C-alpha positions, 0 to 999 in steps of 0.5 A: 280196665283191661287190655283191648283186643284191637286189630291195630291201633294207635295212640299219641307218640307222647303216652311212650314214657308216660301216664295217660293224663286221661285217667281219673285218680280213681283209675290211675289208683286201680292200675297203680296197685295192679302194677304193684301187685305185679312186680311183687309176683315178679319178685316172687319168681325163683327155681321152683317158678315154671316157664308157664308161670314166668310167662304169665307173670311177665305178661301181667307186669307188662299189661300194668305198665301198658296200661299205664302208657309206660310202652318202654317197661311193658315193652321189655316185660311184654319181650321176656314173656314171647321169650318164653314160647309159653303165653299166646294171649301175650303175643296179641298184647304185645302186637298192640302195643308195638302198633301204638308205639307206631312200629308196625313191622316189628308188630306184624313179626310179633304177630307171626311170631305168635302164629308159628306156635298157634296157627289156629289164633284168628285175633292174630292172622285178623291182626296180621292181615288189618295191619297189612292193608292198612301200613303197607299198603299191599296190592290184591294179589298180596292180601289174597295169598296172605287170606289163603295162608291164613285160611290153610293154616288155620284150618279154614275157621268160618270167621277167616272165611267170612273175613275173605268173603267180604273181602272178595265182594268189595273187590267186585268177586261175587262169584268168589265171594259166594264160594267162600260163604257158601263154605262158611256155612258148611263149617258153621250151619247155626250161624245164620249171617252166613246162609243170609249172605247167600241167599243175598247174593241170589245163587 
């Protein structure tokens, strides 16, 4: 049972320090064993352990606590992991945890921290955009600016181009949508869906 990758999500607040009551006994046993194994790895950290390995071990323990619903402990270990500035996946995991705890400001800040290190991470950009849109109700101008920032700093990756094209079309900006669909086609000509969108718009 792994940590899902989502733009954002929320779970009941009463899971912050309690084991998820929806887990079966078998699932709980597996997760508790994973927690025991992760704690053992932390105990084995010594002066010869590399910073990268420490980051991985901390994030494993954070993930184990997260999956069991102990958000307080998960947060502590994710925080130790991100302080190493080595384990990129943990930024999205930590983002998901903070969003689940309804700390939306903290979630955006953590995602931004990850993007400072790895600006081409599409999942982090999508997470920031989704949360700004859903929880902070940014206006069209601000959201457009955020999309453009994501495109510039990520190198104009085709997934973000398609996201922005959809957004422009939702706003009725057909010419702008077409422009970004065409750019997505140029970036990823093998993805038929993009060229289909250009044809669909009839231009």
